[in-house]
Each structure stands twice: as structure tokens, then as C-alpha cells.
C-alpha positions as semicolon CSV with decimal commas, in nm:
position;residue;x (nm);y (nm);z (nm)
1;M;-2,297;-2,115;0,187
2;A;-2,097;-2,327;0,319
3;S;-2,250;-2,432;0,676
4;T;-2,043;-2,463;0,987
5;D;-1,968;-2,754;0,965
6;G;-1,758;-2,735;0,668
7;V;-2,010;-2,936;0,414
8;V;-1,994;-2,723;0,053
9;A;-2,338;-2,570;-0,017
10;S;-2,544;-2,645;-0,333
11;M;-2,505;-2,430;-0,613
12;S;-2,886;-2,282;-0,577
13;E;-2,781;-2,190;-0,235
14;L;-2,483;-1,993;-0,308
15;P;-2,491;-1,613;-0,249
16;D;-2,402;-1,374;-0,499
17;A;-2,067;-1,324;-0,289
18;A;-1,973;-1,660;-0,426
19;W;-2,060;-1,643;-0,773
20;L;-1,841;-1,303;-0,796
21;T;-1,528;-1,506;-0,576
22;S;-1,532;-1,707;-0,846
23;L;-1,493;-1,500;-1,196
24;L;-1,234;-1,269;-1,005
25;G;-1,011;-1,599;-1,003
26;L;-1,022;-1,634;-1,359
27;P;-0,724;-1,543;-1,549
28;A;-0,691;-1,142;-1,612
29;M;-1,022;-1,092;-1,443
30;G;-1,029;-0,717;-1,322
31;P;-1,251;-0,482;-1,172
32;R;-1,351;-0,298;-1,540
33;R;-1,398;-0,603;-1,740
34;L;-1,609;-0,798;-1,435
35;G;-1,801;-0,481;-1,433
36;A;-1,871;-0,531;-1,840
37;L;-1,953;-0,869;-1,759
38;L;-2,245;-0,789;-1,463
39;D;-2,368;-0,550;-1,696
40;G;-2,748;-0,598;-1,718
41;R;-2,645;-0,974;-1,563
42;S;-2,657;-1,166;-1,168
43;P;-2,315;-1,312;-1,103
44;S;-2,468;-1,632;-1,151
45;E;-2,560;-1,498;-1,494
46;A;-2,225;-1,354;-1,514
47;W;-2,098;-1,716;-1,472
48;T;-2,315;-1,892;-1,703
49;A;-2,214;-1,682;-1,967
50;V;-1,855;-1,702;-1,928
51;R;-1,883;-2,100;-1,961
52;S;-2,041;-2,074;-2,243
53;G;-1,775;-1,944;-2,408
54;R;-1,917;-1,687;-2,591
55;P;-1,812;-1,367;-2,668
56;L;-2,033;-1,097;-2,512
57;P;-1,990;-0,726;-2,681
58;E;-1,993;-0,495;-2,380
59;V;-1,668;-0,693;-2,273
60;A;-1,532;-0,639;-2,604
61;D;-1,513;-0,261;-2,595
62;V;-1,320;-0,275;-2,279
63;V;-1,107;-0,568;-2,395
64;G;-1,056;-0,490;-2,735
65;G;-0,944;-0,713;-2,991
66;R;-0,845;-1,000;-2,804
67;V;-1,199;-1,041;-2,666
68;G;-1,219;-1,426;-2,821
69;A;-0,912;-1,547;-2,679
70;L;-0,988;-1,398;-2,334
71;F;-1,316;-1,568;-2,360
72;A;-1,180;-1,878;-2,495
73;E;-0,953;-1,889;-2,185
74;W;-1,202;-1,780;-1,892
75;A;-1,428;-2,083;-2,057
76;K;-1,158;-2,330;-1,980
77;A;-1,075;-2,221;-1,658
78;A;-1,403;-2,183;-1,493
79;G;-1,429;-2,511;-1,617
80;D;-1,205;-2,647;-1,420
81;I;-1,352;-2,441;-1,100
82;D;-1,612;-2,516;-0,916
83;P;-1,804;-2,215;-0,723
84;A;-1,928;-2,392;-0,437
85;V;-1,577;-2,508;-0,299
86;V;-1,434;-2,223;-0,389
87;W;-1,671;-2,002;-0,163
88;A;-1,601;-2,264;0,120
89;A;-1,284;-2,302;0,141
90;T;-1,302;-1,887;0,144
91;R;-1,497;-1,876;0,463
92;A;-1,325;-2,164;0,646
93;A;-0,992;-1,975;0,584
94;G;-1,202;-1,644;0,803
95;V;-1,171;-1,438;0,507
96;E;-1,482;-1,151;0,462
97;V;-1,614;-1,119;0,164
98;V;-1,769;-0,744;0,158
99;T;-1,974;-0,689;-0,224
100;L;-2,064;-0,328;-0,330
101;G;-2,393;-0,284;-0,147
102;D;-2,336;-0,471;0,180
103;A;-2,381;-0,324;0,454
104;A;-2,005;-0,345;0,560
105;Y;-1,882;-0,223;0,273
106;P;-1,651;0,079;0,313
107;R;-1,870;0,407;0,279
108;C;-1,529;0,599;0,157
109;L;-1,562;0,381;-0,115
110;L;-1,920;0,411;-0,222
111;A;-1,892;0,726;-0,445
112;D;-1,551;0,598;-0,579
113;P;-1,562;0,656;-0,964
114;E;-1,416;0,309;-0,968
115;P;-1,526;0,118;-0,668
116;A;-1,424;-0,239;-0,597
117;P;-1,709;-0,455;-0,701
118;V;-1,571;-0,697;-0,405
119;L;-1,323;-0,712;-0,124
120;F;-1,162;-0,940;0,060
121;A;-1,045;-0,882;0,482
122;R;-0,914;-0,989;0,720
123;G;-0,924;-0,810;1,067
124;R;-1,183;-0,547;1,143
125;L;-1,409;-0,398;0,916
126;D;-1,468;-0,119;1,142
127;A;-1,154;-0,027;1,102
128;V;-1,199;0,235;0,804
129;A;-1,463;0,407;0,994
130;V;-1,195;0,663;1,137
131;P;-1,269;1,012;1,121
132;S;-0,947;1,047;0,918
133;R;-0,725;0,833;0,659
134;V;-0,347;0,914;0,498
135;A;-0,180;0,706;0,322
136;I;0,166;0,684;0,289
137;V;0,321;0,581;0,002
138;G;0,665;0,568;-0,165
139;T;0,991;0,341;-0,309
140;R;1,057;0,027;-0,175
141;R;1,407;0,156;-0,249
142;C;1,440;0,398;0,012
143;T;1,703;0,570;0,171
144;R;1,739;0,560;0,527
145;Y;1,658;0,935;0,525
146;G;1,316;0,795;0,385
147;R;1,258;0,513;0,639
148;D;1,272;0,725;0,900
149;V;1,076;1,023;0,758
150;A;0,775;0,698;0,693
151;T;0,839;0,555;1,046
152;E;0,780;0,829;1,226
153;L;0,477;0,983;1,004
154;G;0,254;0,660;1,080
155;G;0,310;0,663;1,469
156;A;0,258;1,082;1,486
157;L;-0,042;0,985;1,264
158;A;-0,168;0,713;1,408
159;E;-0,129;0,861;1,777
160;A;-0,287;1,179;1,681
161;G;-0,618;0,903;1,588
162;V;-0,535;0,896;1,195
163;A;-0,563;0,602;1,049
164;V;-0,263;0,512;0,812
165;V;-0,319;0,311;0,476
166;S;-0,031;0,184;0,303
167;G;-0,038;-0,112;0,038
168;L;0,237;-0,352;0,264
169;A;0,545;-0,316;0,052
170;L;0,847;-0,263;0,149
171;G;1,075;0,035;0,165
172;I;0,844;0,339;0,278
173;D;0,471;0,166;0,306
174;G;0,603;-0,097;0,562
175;A;0,780;0,151;0,719
176;A;0,497;0,355;0,762
177;H;0,313;0,088;0,939
178;T;0,617;0,004;1,092
179;G;0,580;0,342;1,326
180;A;0,192;0,352;1,343
181;L;0,197;-0,038;1,518
182;A;0,439;0,089;1,789
183;A;0,253;0,420;1,828
184;G;-0,102;0,242;1,887
185;G;-0,367;0,437;1,831
186;A;-0,621;0,478;1,542
187;P;-0,608;0,128;1,304
188;P;-0,431;0,034;1,064
189;I;-0,531;-0,031;0,682
190;G;-0,351;-0,271;0,430
191;V;-0,456;-0,301;0,075
192;V;-0,262;-0,551;-0,116
193;A;-0,256;-0,672;-0,437
194;T;-0,260;-1,050;-0,390
195;G;-0,489;-1,319;-0,223
196;L;-0,457;-1,272;0,114
197;D;-0,312;-1,678;0,140
198;I;-0,003;-1,505;-0,053
199;V;0,221;-1,266;0,125
200;Y;0,413;-1,104;-0,116
201;P;0,644;-0,983;-0,068
202;A;0,748;-1,259;0,183
203;A;0,970;-1,054;0,416
204;N;0,681;-0,842;0,532
205;R;0,460;-1,169;0,630
206;R;0,483;-1,035;1,024
207;L;0,370;-0,704;0,910
208;W;0,103;-0,812;0,747
209;N;-0,043;-1,008;1,031
210;R;0,030;-0,725;1,323
211;V;-0,194;-0,533;1,030
212;A;-0,452;-0,759;1,086
213;E;-0,445;-0,817;1,451
214;A;-0,457;-0,441;1,485
215;G;-0,682;-0,323;1,211
216;V;-0,748;-0,480;0,886
217;L;-0,593;-0,620;0,559
218;F;-0,773;-0,592;0,213
219;T;-0,788;-0,725;-0,124
220;E;-0,950;-0,744;-0,469
221;A;-0,778;-1,037;-0,528
222;P;-0,948;-1,411;-0,434
223;L;-0,765;-1,657;-0,240
224;G;-0,478;-1,850;-0,452
225;T;-0,389;-1,531;-0,642
226;G;-0,030;-1,456;-0,664
227;P;0,146;-1,088;-0,769
228;R;0,090;-0,935;-1,088
229;G;0,230;-0,647;-1,256
230;W;-0,144;-0,546;-1,329
231;R;-0,262;-0,555;-1,019
232;F;-0,040;-0,319;-0,803
233;P;-0,166;-0,002;-1,016
234;S;-0,547;-0,179;-0,998
235;R;-0,469;-0,164;-0,600
236;N;-0,343;0,161;-0,628
237;R;-0,721;0,342;-0,731
238;I;-0,784;0,171;-0,369
239;I;-0,557;0,300;-0,161
240;A;-0,609;0,666;-0,292
241;G;-0,994;0,555;-0,246
242;F;-0,968;0,528;0,135
243;A;-0,698;0,772;0,203
244;D;-0,807;1,170;0,326
245;V;-0,479;1,263;0,209
246;V;-0,229;1,097;0,008
247;V;0,176;1,183;0,161
248;V;0,446;1,038;-0,110
249;V;0,773;1,003;0,151
250;E;1,011;0,896;-0,134
251;S;0,929;0,814;-0,521
252;H;1,178;0,758;-0,771
253;A;1,151;0,958;-1,139
254;S;0,878;0,655;-1,264
255;G;0,760;0,555;-0,887
256;G;0,498;0,250;-0,834
257;S;0,395;0,548;-0,624
258;L;0,292;0,769;-0,868
259;Y;0,038;0,572;-0,985
260;T;-0,167;0,645;-0,621
261;V;-0,081;1,046;-0,704
262;E;-0,228;1,037;-1,015
263;A;-0,505;0,830;-0,866
264;A;-0,577;1,043;-0,602
265;L;-0,584;1,361;-0,800
266;D;-0,875;1,203;-0,956
267;R;-1,066;1,182;-0,661
268;N;-0,982;1,516;-0,556
269;R;-0,764;1,355;-0,282
270;P;-0,468;1,666;-0,163
271;V;-0,113;1,527;-0,223
272;L;0,184;1,606;-0,023
273;A;0,537;1,530;-0,083
274;V;0,842;1,500;0,094
275;P;1,114;1,717;0,012
276;G;1,450;1,545;-0,097
277;P;1,815;1,561;-0,151
278;I;1,841;1,662;-0,502
279;H;2,111;1,385;-0,530
280;S;1,882;1,131;-0,427
281;P;1,775;0,908;-0,718
282;A;1,490;0,823;-0,467
283;S;1,377;1,179;-0,383
284;R;1,373;1,261;-0,798
285;G;1,000;1,187;-0,807
286;T;0,879;1,334;-0,485
287;N;1,086;1,695;-0,606
288;H;0,926;1,658;-0,936
289;L;0,565;1,657;-0,727
290;L;0,714;1,960;-0,595
291;A;0,820;2,114;-0,865
292;E;0,458;2,091;-1,048
293;G;0,320;2,231;-0,721
294;C;0,218;1,955;-0,486
295;V;0,218;2,056;-0,115
296;P;0,532;2,012;0,029
297;L;0,566;1,838;0,408
298;C;0,840;1,932;0,628
299;G;0,563;1,794;0,959
300;I;0,325;1,641;1,113
301;D;0,170;1,944;1,149
302;D;0,132;1,966;0,785
303;V;-0,066;1,688;0,728
304;L;-0,341;1,734;0,999
305;T;-0,378;2,102;0,869
306;A;-0,481;1,920;0,503
307;L;-0,708;1,694;0,712
308;G;-0,819;2,058;0,881
309;L;-0,743;1,891;1,193
310;V;-0,671;2,118;1,509
311;G;-0,372;2,092;1,683
312;S;-0,010;1,847;1,658
313;A;0,075;1,541;1,729
314;P;0,394;1,478;1,924
315;L;0,663;1,393;1,719
316;Q;0,957;1,144;1,838
317;D;1,246;1,261;2,153
318;D;1,600;1,254;2,065
319;R;1,773;1,128;2,339
320;R;2,100;1,075;2,110
321;T;2,427;1,217;2,278
322;T;2,469;1,515;2,039
323;P;2,802;1,483;1,881
324;D;3,056;1,791;1,851
325;G;3,392;1,888;1,729
326;S;3,538;1,630;1,453
327;D;3,224;1,432;1,450
328;L;3,026;1,704;1,428
329;G;3,196;1,823;1,103
330;V;3,184;1,495;1,003
331;L;2,782;1,481;1,028
332;D;2,758;1,839;0,842
333;A;2,982;1,688;0,550
334;A;2,793;1,363;0,506
335;G;2,414;1,571;0,399
336;W;2,130;1,366;0,411
337;S;2,249;1,119;0,052
338;P;2,390;0,811;0,115
339;T;2,781;0,820;0,109
340;T;3,133;0,625;0,154
341;L;3,457;0,659;0,337
342;D;3,644;0,800;0,034
343;A;3,402;1,044;-0,040
344;L;3,378;1,209;0,335
345;A;3,779;1,212;0,338
346;R;3,718;1,477;0,069
347;R;3,490;1,705;0,186
348;V;3,673;1,650;0,568
349;D;4,038;1,778;0,730
350;L;4,100;1,463;0,881
351;A;4,345;1,232;0,899
352;P;4,196;0,906;0,788
353;V;4,204;0,707;1,072
354;D;4,089;0,985;1,280
355;L;3,790;1,011;1,062
356;A;3,720;0,637;1,048
357;S;3,683;0,674;1,514
358;S;3,446;0,972;1,382
359;V;3,209;0,759;1,188
360;A;3,254;0,444;1,397
361;R;3,118;0,721;1,690
362;L;2,846;0,822;1,489
363;V;2,730;0,501;1,388
364;R;2,718;0,341;1,768
365;T;2,580;0,663;1,893
366;G;2,296;0,650;1,658
367;W;2,347;0,956;1,393
368;F;2,503;0,711;1,131
369;D;2,393;0,386;0,983
370;E;2,580;0,160;0,790
371;E;2,496;-0,077;0,471
372;R;2,728;-0,226;0,243
373;G;2,963;0,067;0,268
374;F;2,765;0,304;0,236
375;Y;2,633;0,581;0,560
376;Q;2,358;0,738;0,585
377;R;2,267;0,986;0,783
378;V;2,013;0,913;1,042
379;R;1,718;1,159;1,130
């Protein structure tokens, strides 16, 4: 491996993790393909086989008919990669590399039906050793209702000593970890689908750094790996593997979080879903899960019960001024889905100027959130 003064190690000195890091950097190299390459071979032998360009029958069973083209692509890419240089750069970046079988490998993933052969990490590897972990997942295109629920759940769980796991996406994921970080308590766990040097989405850079400082970030992707569509469902199986319970806050009918649900059910993990308004597209997936028999989540105690924990975590105190009179009528008329002034005008018997004044007061006092002309009730 690389020495402390940055000198690149010779090929003969490289550990298995170094060869695995370079193998994972090849185009379209996922865990199943890597597993087939390692069938009966050491990581360095697998690298030699890739460099030769000769297709292997065990990989053909995984890949299918295009195995010849894939091996040609791998051989071409491997010709431009020096595993010793890649390994030195990985270590210089402060990235921890743990392989299946290492003492530092997360114990909760050891019995997984599809464990990650290699995990790259920033932060505290022991953050996963907490007694309980809950994955909070959901749509990137969430409503204010969903964002508030995710933030509140993340904070209450962290305060109760439960580690929050998410994919650090926009929307529900980010809200859950924002709440967990604000509460302190159990360390957060993020599982991402890119290399740890490529923040995706870029808007969550600060959140990534905060999670790495307070807890740990994991990925299967080596440095330099950008977002690819197939990596997100693959990442979601690791989220499910870390979790003792999976919570879906909001999901569209075909939302990506449903991949996590499928992976959780494959691993016999309990799945809870937050009920949402029947007219909200962001709740169609979660409401469908409830119709299929998923356990409804109506409060933090439901999660703690699923975890087998005794007691409950405190919820946030509501210090807002309670609306009355016409303001209360407008609040009730809004419901829990985004709405417009025109829609509200059809639901309440108020003059336009009085309605506008009432809505402005509800925004100012924290009961409404306004975004691009739509008003959402704040939990």
C-alpha cells in the first residue's frame, strides 16, 4: 500500500483491497459481476483475467450475451489503470476501504444475501455499531408535509439513540438527516451511489460533510465514479441491509424508494409507511403500501414498537400562536395538499382581500409555507 510519504507501492505489495478498488472502477462493474470474477480467483488474479480480455464463462452467466463486448471494454479500460496509483490516491484522500471479511466490515451486512464486496467510507466506521438503525426513505419531490414528517422522525429517532440511515438524496432523505443532525444523539449513516469525491446531488454537499463528521458515509463506488442509473437501486439494497426497520415517508407510485422497500422485504425487515392525502401524487406509493398491508406510521412510538424498544422519544413542542376566527377556517380548508389562493377562495366564504390577509398571517406565523404560488400547511 502507499507509504505515509505518498510513495506509490509496488504491485507486489498491494493488498486485496487495492485490486478490488481498481476492479470496481471498470465500466458497469457491479457487485454481481465482481462476485463472478472472484469465483475461484484472488483479486489480483481477477485483474489479470480482465487485462487478458478473454471472456470467462462464469461472468457470462451473469452478464448474458454481450460478455465478449464487455470483456473487451474492461480490458481497454484496465490498460489505462495503474492499481498502485489508484490505491495511493484512495488512501491519500482519507477514504477507508473495508472488504468483506475484514474485522471493520459492518457486522449487520455479513449475513446479507448480496453483501457489498467492498465498502469505501468517510467518518467513523463504528457508527454502525449502535443497537438500532432505521432507514428513512422517500421521494425527492416531496411536499412540505413529507419534509416536516421526515425531519421530525429523524430528530426523534436520533434523540432516542437510533441511527438514521438514508441515501442523502434531495427531499425526504435530506430532511431526515437534517433532523437527526439537529437533535444530536445517535450518529447518522449515509449510503451514497457515487464516489466519495463526487457529491450527488451537489446541493447536499454540506449535508454530506456533516454526516461524515458526525457519523459515517458509505459507498460501493471508488473515487471518481459519477452517478449512473443502475447504481441507485444497487445502493438501496445496502440501505435496507443496514436498517432494522425501513420507513417510507412519501413515495410516488413508481418512486425509487420502492426499490428499498423490495430489498427490505427480501431481507425480512419491517417496513412502515406514513399515510398521506389521497389526492397527493407524493403519497400514492406510500398509500398503496398501506393498502397492501404495510404497517402505518402515525407517530414515533410506531417505529420504536417495531424496533422492540420500550418508551418513547419526545416530539417537537409547537410554540406557534394558535390561529382562530377566519384564519382557523382557512387553515382547515387548506387540508394537507398544496393549494392556491383561487382554490382556497372556492372553499371559504371570505372576500378576496380578507382571504389574502388571512393567508399572509398564516405564512407569517408558520402555519403555511408558500412556494411558487402554492401554499402548504406546515405540520
